[in-house]
C-alpha positions as CSV (number, residue, x, y, z in Angstrom):
1,M,0.0,0.0,0.0
2,R,1.3,3.5,-0.9
3,R,1.5,6.1,1.7
4,S,-0.7,8.4,-0.5
5,D,-3.6,5.8,-0.3
6,L,-3.8,6.0,3.5
7,P,-6.3,8.5,5.0
8,H,-4.6,11.1,7.2
9,G,-3.9,9.6,10.7
10,S,-4.7,6.0,9.9
11,I,-2.3,3.0,10.1
12,N,-3.0,-0.3,8.4
13,F,-1.4,-3.2,10.3
14,Q,-2.8,-5.9,8.0
15,P,0.6,-6.4,6.2
16,I,2.4,-6.9,9.5
17,N,-0.2,-9.6,10.6
18,S,0.2,-11.3,7.3
19,I,4.0,-11.5,7.6
20,R,3.6,-12.8,11.1
21,Q,1.3,-15.6,9.9
22,E,3.5,-16.5,7.0
23,A,6.5,-16.8,9.4
24,R,4.5,-19.1,11.6
25,N,3.4,-21.2,8.7
26,E,6.5,-21.4,6.6
27,M,9.7,-21.2,8.6
28,S,11.2,-24.2,10.3
29,F,14.3,-24.7,12.4
30,N,16.3,-26.2,9.7
31,D,14.9,-25.3,6.3
32,N,16.1,-21.6,6.3
33,V,19.8,-22.2,6.7
34,P,22.0,-21.5,3.6
35,K,24.9,-23.5,2.3
36,L,28.3,-22.1,3.0
37,K,30.7,-21.3,0.3
38,P,34.5,-21.7,0.6
39,Y,36.6,-18.8,1.6
40,S,38.2,-16.8,-1.2
41,R,41.6,-17.6,0.3
42,S,42.8,-19.8,3.1
43,V,43.2,-18.2,6.6
44,S,45.2,-19.6,9.5
45,I,45.9,-18.8,13.1
46,I,49.5,-17.8,13.9
47,G,49.1,-16.5,17.5
48,V,46.9,-16.9,20.6
49,G,47.0,-15.2,24.0
50,A,45.0,-15.3,27.1
51,T,45.0,-13.9,30.7
52,P,44.2,-16.3,33.5
53,F,40.6,-16.5,34.5
54,V,40.5,-14.5,37.8
55,R,38.1,-12.8,40.1
56,V,39.5,-9.3,40.4
57,L,37.7,-8.2,43.5
58,D,38.5,-11.4,45.4
59,D,42.2,-11.6,44.5
60,P,44.6,-8.9,46.0
61,A,47.2,-9.9,43.3
62,V,44.9,-8.5,40.5
63,D,42.6,-6.2,42.4
64,G,42.6,-2.9,40.6
65,L,43.1,-4.2,37.1
66,C,40.6,-2.9,34.5
67,E,39.3,-3.9,31.0
68,P,41.9,-2.3,28.9
69,E,44.7,-3.8,30.9
70,L,43.3,-7.4,30.5
71,F,42.6,-6.9,26.8
72,G,46.1,-5.5,26.3
73,Y,47.6,-8.4,28.2
74,A,45.8,-11.0,26.0
75,A,46.6,-9.1,22.8
76,R,50.3,-8.7,23.6
77,D,50.4,-12.4,24.6
78,A,49.0,-13.3,21.2
79,M,51.6,-10.9,19.4
80,K,54.4,-12.5,21.3
81,D,53.1,-16.0,20.4
82,A,53.1,-15.0,16.7
83,G,56.4,-13.3,16.9
84,I,55.0,-9.9,15.8
85,D,54.2,-6.5,17.4
86,G,51.4,-4.0,17.0
87,S,53.0,-2.4,13.9
88,D,52.4,-5.7,12.0
89,V,48.7,-5.8,12.7
90,E,46.5,-3.9,10.2
91,F,43.0,-4.1,11.8
92,Y,41.8,-5.0,15.3
93,I,38.5,-6.3,16.5
94,H,37.1,-5.9,20.1
95,G,34.4,-8.2,21.5
96,Q,32.5,-8.0,24.8
97,A,29.2,-9.5,25.7
98,G,28.1,-6.7,28.1
99,P,30.1,-3.5,27.8
100,G,27.2,-1.4,29.0
101,W,26.4,-3.7,31.9
102,T,29.7,-4.4,33.4
103,S,31.9,-1.6,32.1
104,N,29.6,1.4,31.5
105,Y,31.3,1.5,28.0
106,A,30.1,2.7,24.7
107,T,32.4,2.0,21.7
108,P,34.6,-0.1,23.9
109,N,37.1,-0.8,21.2
110,M,38.4,2.7,21.4
111,H,39.4,2.3,25.0
112,V,42.1,-0.4,24.3
113,A,43.9,1.0,21.2
114,N,46.7,2.7,23.0
115,W,47.4,-0.4,25.2
116,I,48.2,-2.5,22.2
117,G,49.9,-0.2,19.7
118,M,46.8,0.3,17.5
119,K,46.4,4.0,17.7
120,A,44.7,5.3,14.5
121,K,44.2,1.9,13.0
122,G,40.7,0.6,11.9
123,S,38.7,-1.2,14.4
124,Y,35.1,-2.1,15.5
125,H,33.3,-3.7,18.4
126,H,30.8,-6.6,18.4
127,S,28.6,-8.2,21.0
128,E,26.9,-11.6,20.8
129,A,26.5,-12.4,24.5
130,C,28.4,-15.6,25.4
131,A,29.0,-16.4,21.7
132,T,31.1,-13.3,21.3
133,G,34.4,-15.1,21.4
134,Y,33.5,-17.5,18.6
135,V,32.1,-14.6,16.5
136,A,35.5,-12.9,17.1
137,L,37.3,-15.6,15.1
138,E,34.7,-15.7,12.4
139,T,34.8,-11.9,11.8
140,A,38.6,-11.8,11.7
141,V,38.7,-14.7,9.3
142,Q,36.2,-13.0,7.0
143,L,38.2,-9.8,6.9
144,L,41.3,-11.9,5.9
145,A,39.4,-14.0,3.3
146,S,38.1,-10.9,1.6
147,G,41.7,-9.9,0.8
148,Q,41.2,-6.6,2.4
149,Y,43.8,-7.2,5.2
150,D,46.7,-9.5,5.7
151,M,47.0,-9.4,9.5
152,V,44.1,-9.0,11.9
153,L,43.9,-9.2,15.7
154,S,40.6,-10.2,17.3
155,G,40.3,-10.1,21.1
156,C,37.6,-10.3,23.8
157,I,37.3,-9.1,27.3
158,E,34.8,-9.6,30.1
159,M,34.6,-8.7,33.8
160,P,31.2,-10.0,34.8
161,Y,32.2,-10.9,38.3
162,S,32.0,-7.2,39.2
163,I,30.7,-4.0,37.8
164,A,32.2,-0.6,37.1
165,Y,30.9,2.5,38.6
166,P,29.3,4.8,35.9
167,T,31.4,7.9,36.6
168,R,34.5,6.6,38.4
169,V,37.8,5.3,37.1
170,L,37.6,1.7,35.9
171,T,39.9,0.4,38.6
172,K,37.1,1.1,41.2
173,R,34.6,-1.7,40.9
174,R,31.7,-3.1,42.9
175,F,29.9,-6.5,43.2
176,G,26.8,-7.0,41.2
177,T,23.7,-8.7,42.4
178,D,21.7,-11.5,41.1
179,A,18.9,-9.1,40.4
180,I,21.2,-7.1,38.1
181,F,22.3,-10.4,36.4
182,H,18.7,-11.4,35.9
183,E,18.0,-8.1,34.2
184,T,21.0,-8.6,31.9
185,L,20.0,-12.2,31.1
186,C,16.5,-10.9,30.2
187,S,18.1,-8.5,27.7
188,T,19.1,-11.5,25.6
189,L,15.6,-12.9,25.5
190,P,12.7,-11.9,23.2
191,R,10.3,-9.4,24.9
192,D,8.2,-8.3,22.0
193,Y,5.0,-9.0,23.8
194,T,6.0,-10.8,27.0
195,L,8.9,-11.6,29.2
196,F,9.7,-15.0,27.8
197,T,11.9,-16.7,30.4
198,R,10.0,-20.0,30.5
199,G,10.4,-20.2,34.3
200,A,13.4,-20.6,36.5
201,L,16.7,-21.2,34.9
202,P,17.3,-24.9,36.0
203,F,14.1,-26.0,34.3
204,N,14.8,-24.0,31.2
205,S,18.4,-25.1,30.9
206,E,17.4,-28.8,31.5
207,S,15.0,-28.9,28.5
208,W,17.5,-30.5,26.1
209,L,18.9,-32.9,28.8
210,D,15.3,-34.0,29.7
211,Y,14.6,-34.6,26.0
212,Y,17.7,-36.6,25.7
213,V,17.1,-38.8,28.8
214,K,13.6,-39.7,27.6
215,E,14.7,-40.3,24.0
216,N,17.3,-42.8,25.2
217,N,15.3,-44.3,28.1
218,I,18.1,-43.6,30.6
219,S,17.5,-44.5,34.2
220,P,17.6,-41.9,37.1
221,E,20.6,-43.8,38.5
222,D,22.5,-43.6,35.2
223,V,21.7,-39.9,34.8
224,D,23.2,-39.3,38.3
225,A,26.2,-41.4,37.4
226,F,27.1,-39.6,34.3
227,M,26.3,-36.1,35.6
228,T,28.5,-36.8,38.6
229,A,31.4,-38.1,36.4
230,L,31.1,-35.0,34.2
231,S,31.7,-32.7,37.3
232,I,34.6,-34.9,38.4
233,H,36.5,-35.0,35.1
234,S,35.8,-31.3,34.3
235,R,37.2,-30.1,37.6
236,R,40.1,-32.4,37.4
237,A,41.1,-30.7,34.1
238,A,40.5,-27.3,35.5
239,A,42.6,-27.9,38.6
240,L,45.5,-28.8,36.4
241,N,45.1,-25.8,34.1
242,P,47.4,-22.8,35.1
243,L,45.0,-20.3,33.6
244,S,42.1,-21.3,35.9
245,A,42.8,-19.2,38.9
246,I,39.4,-19.9,40.4
247,T,39.9,-23.7,40.6
248,S,43.0,-25.3,42.2
249,K,41.6,-28.4,43.9
250,T,39.9,-31.5,42.6
251,Y,36.6,-32.9,44.1
252,D,38.6,-35.6,45.7
253,E,40.7,-33.0,47.5
254,L,37.7,-31.0,48.5
255,A,36.0,-34.2,49.8
256,A,39.1,-35.0,52.0
257,E,39.1,-31.5,53.4
258,A,35.4,-31.9,54.4
259,G,36.1,-35.3,56.0
260,M,34.4,-37.2,53.3
261,D,35.5,-40.4,51.7
262,S,35.0,-39.7,48.0
263,A,34.2,-37.0,45.4
264,Y,30.9,-38.8,44.9
265,E,30.0,-38.2,48.5
266,Y,31.0,-34.6,48.3
267,L,29.0,-34.0,45.1
268,H,25.8,-35.4,46.8
269,S,26.2,-33.4,50.0
270,K,25.1,-29.9,51.0
271,F,28.0,-28.4,49.2
272,N,26.5,-29.4,45.9
273,P,22.6,-29.1,46.2
274,L,20.2,-30.4,43.7
275,I,18.7,-27.3,42.1
276,G,16.7,-28.8,39.2
277,K,15.4,-32.2,38.0
278,Y,18.9,-33.4,37.2
279,M,21.4,-30.5,37.7
280,R,23.3,-29.7,40.9
281,G,25.2,-26.5,41.7
282,A,28.4,-27.8,40.1
283,H,26.6,-28.1,36.7
284,F,26.4,-24.3,36.2
285,E,28.9,-21.8,35.0
286,Q,31.4,-20.1,37.3
287,R,31.5,-16.4,36.5
288,C,35.0,-14.8,36.4
289,D,37.1,-12.1,34.7
290,G,39.5,-12.5,31.8
291,A,40.4,-11.8,28.2
292,A,41.8,-13.7,25.2
293,A,43.0,-12.9,21.7
294,V,43.8,-14.5,18.3
295,I,45.9,-13.3,15.3
296,V,45.1,-14.5,11.9
297,C,46.8,-14.1,8.4
298,P,46.6,-15.8,5.0
299,T,47.8,-19.4,5.2
300,E,50.4,-18.7,2.5
301,K,52.0,-16.1,4.7
302,A,51.5,-18.0,7.9
303,Y,54.6,-20.2,7.4
304,Q,56.7,-17.0,7.9
305,Y,55.7,-17.1,11.5
306,T,55.1,-20.8,12.4
307,D,55.9,-24.2,11.1
308,H,52.4,-25.5,11.7
309,P,49.7,-22.9,11.0
310,I,46.2,-23.8,12.3
311,E,43.9,-23.4,9.3
312,V,40.3,-22.3,9.8
313,L,38.3,-24.5,7.5
314,G,35.1,-22.6,8.0
315,V,32.5,-21.4,10.5
316,G,28.8,-22.6,10.5
317,H,26.5,-20.1,12.0
318,S,22.7,-20.4,13.0
319,C,20.6,-18.1,15.1
320,L,17.5,-18.9,17.0
321,E,16.1,-16.8,19.7
322,N,14.8,-18.2,23.0
323,S,11.2,-18.6,22.2
324,N,12.1,-21.6,20.0
325,P,11.9,-24.8,22.0
326,R,15.3,-26.5,22.5
327,L,16.9,-23.9,20.3
328,E,20.4,-24.9,21.4
329,M,19.9,-28.4,20.0
330,Q,18.3,-27.2,16.8
331,A,20.9,-24.5,16.1
332,T,23.7,-26.8,16.9
333,T,22.3,-29.2,14.2
334,N,22.1,-26.4,11.7
335,A,25.6,-25.0,12.2
336,Y,27.2,-28.5,12.2
337,R,25.3,-29.4,9.0
338,Q,26.7,-26.3,7.3
339,M,30.3,-27.3,8.2
340,K,29.7,-31.0,7.3
341,E,28.5,-30.0,3.9
342,L,31.2,-27.5,3.3
343,T,34.2,-29.6,4.3
344,G,33.0,-33.2,3.9
345,L,34.3,-33.8,7.4
346,T,32.2,-35.0,10.3
347,G,32.7,-35.0,14.1
348,A,34.1,-38.5,13.9
349,D,37.1,-37.0,12.0
350,M,37.9,-34.7,14.8
351,D,40.4,-35.4,17.6
352,L,39.2,-32.8,20.1
353,F,35.8,-31.2,20.9
354,L,35.5,-27.9,22.7
355,T,32.1,-26.4,23.5
356,N,30.4,-23.7,25.5
357,D,28.9,-25.6,28.5
358,F,27.5,-23.1,30.9
359,Y,25.2,-26.0,31.5
360,N,27.7,-28.8,32.1
361,Q,25.7,-31.5,30.2
362,S,26.2,-29.4,27.0
363,Q,29.5,-31.1,26.6
364,M,27.9,-34.4,25.9
365,L,24.8,-33.2,24.1
366,A,26.6,-31.0,21.7
367,A,29.2,-33.6,21.0
368,E,26.5,-36.1,20.0
369,I,24.7,-33.8,17.7
370,C,28.0,-33.0,16.0
371,E,28.8,-36.8,15.6
372,Y,31.9,-36.5,17.7
373,L,30.3,-39.1,20.0
374,P,28.0,-41.9,18.8
375,K,24.3,-41.1,18.9
376,G,22.7,-42.3,22.1
377,E,26.0,-43.4,23.7
378,G,27.5,-40.1,24.8
379,W,26.3,-40.5,28.4
380,Q,28.2,-43.8,28.6
381,Y,31.4,-42.1,27.3
382,V,31.0,-39.5,30.1
383,R,30.3,-42.1,32.8
384,D,33.3,-44.2,31.7
385,G,35.7,-41.2,31.6
386,R,36.3,-41.4,27.8
387,I,35.6,-37.7,27.3
388,A,38.2,-36.6,30.0
389,F,41.3,-34.9,28.7
390,D,43.2,-38.2,29.0
391,G,40.4,-40.3,27.4
392,D,40.1,-41.4,23.8
393,R,37.4,-38.7,22.9
394,P,38.4,-35.6,24.9
395,V,35.9,-32.9,25.3
396,N,36.7,-29.5,27.0
397,S,40.2,-30.4,28.0
398,N,40.4,-27.1,29.8
399,G,37.6,-28.0,32.2
400,G,34.8,-26.0,30.7
401,R,32.7,-23.1,31.9
402,C,31.5,-24.8,35.1
403,H,35.0,-25.5,36.6
404,Y,37.6,-23.7,34.5
405,G,35.4,-20.5,34.5
406,H,33.3,-18.4,32.4
407,A,34.1,-14.8,31.4
408,A,31.1,-14.4,29.0
409,G,32.3,-12.9,25.8
410,A,36.0,-14.0,26.4
411,S,35.3,-17.6,26.9
412,G,35.1,-18.6,23.2
413,L,38.6,-17.4,22.6
414,H,39.8,-19.1,25.7
415,D,38.5,-22.3,24.0
416,L,40.4,-21.4,20.9
417,Y,43.5,-20.8,23.0
418,E,43.1,-24.3,24.3
419,A,42.5,-25.8,20.9
420,V,45.6,-24.2,19.4
421,H,47.9,-25.4,22.2
422,Q,46.4,-28.9,22.1
423,M,47.0,-29.0,18.3
424,R,50.6,-27.8,18.8
425,G,51.1,-30.5,21.5
426,D,52.2,-28.0,24.2
427,A,49.0,-27.9,26.4
428,G,50.9,-29.2,29.5
429,A,49.4,-31.4,32.1
430,T,46.1,-31.8,30.3
431,Q,47.5,-32.5,26.8
432,A,45.5,-35.2,25.0
433,K,47.1,-38.6,24.8
434,H,46.8,-38.7,21.1
435,E,47.8,-36.3,18.3
436,V,45.3,-33.5,17.8
437,K,45.3,-32.7,14.1
438,R,41.7,-31.5,13.9
439,T,39.5,-29.7,16.4
440,M,35.8,-28.8,16.4
441,L,34.5,-25.8,18.5
442,R,30.8,-25.3,19.2
443,G,29.9,-21.9,20.5
444,F,26.6,-20.9,21.9
445,G,25.4,-17.7,23.6
446,G,22.7,-15.3,24.5
447,A,19.9,-17.5,23.3
448,Q,20.8,-16.4,19.8
449,N,24.2,-17.3,18.1
450,L,25.3,-21.0,17.6
451,L,28.6,-21.5,15.7
452,N,30.5,-24.6,14.6
453,I,34.1,-24.1,13.8
454,M,36.5,-26.6,12.3
455,L,40.3,-26.2,12.6
456,E,43.1,-28.3,10.9
457,K,46.8,-28.3,11.7
458,K,48.9,-27.8,8.5
């Protein structure tokens, strides 16, 4: 309808209603996802850097640090890893899940330039909630693949354990509250006509797990067994990882300190209460502060900096907002299918799987969807310790969000940091027991972005 056809002061909403009905009738979870095309030129990772995951207000050794310092630490660590300095980088990208919430920042990328030798260089900021770190790699690779730049740095920073004051210097921070966190969480959910949270978080987050348990007819005893094993193996990896400053003891050690006989007893005590149908306190993310960065360049140039570039084979990407039932399961399927069709590779061809698991069971559930673990058998792999860092199908060798820590937007690049060092064979105490030639990363965040990334060591 033309504007001139409308009587003065009238509005016709019929077209909007028609669009809404068409969307309901025609769109599905999986039919609207395009096929990926190969990059115009190959892109590889030549440098990664990361801060430890810390809690600034709880640790006198780091109290007073601010966002630009953490970002600068990670960026310079990545430059050192690649053997370059700021003059070599042509463009930088800044990611943060909640700059307005935790930092009182607008255009946060401008606050870090002077810390990393990037003054006057091109830059932008992006925010995709807890998927930010994965999108950080995707956007950097796209800039390289286009041919516009030959060296790009992409970094992410998050300090969600505390909040900056609106008008004070950034080194002065305060603790947030659960009410503030709930408000922030709601900002990632659709609120067009209602506050769609689907109830308390444990029940919302258990939706996929409950579906899986019923689909595979798993007994309550077996569910408890694999969920307990998941906590034990994840914390063992985190306790051995020098970058996890918030976890230094295994559950066996915590049990001994509490006068208990085993990790199992500890994980079924008052220290780890049941807060959902299946999930206990240890199955949720541990918020902390940190940053990470990656440097990419064309693969043909990467050999000037390393003998074994890590090629980015592609990035699958699917978005479903939170009103879609089991959106994490559906979008994981979409993004994986994109990469499977693009590369001809499957999860079975991967040697390591890393995934956002702010709900601990996502390690197993995502690994099955991506065919890294056999369908319907993932829970047995978890129960038997086969997905531990020293198992034959390692998942989240850094310990994952629930034990290594979760710094929101920075966590995806921490996963990438872990992947690169595992592929180089220098991951230390948690190095996989077999060669890691290919790695798959599955990123998820903010009830919106789901990514599947495949990496290959050249």
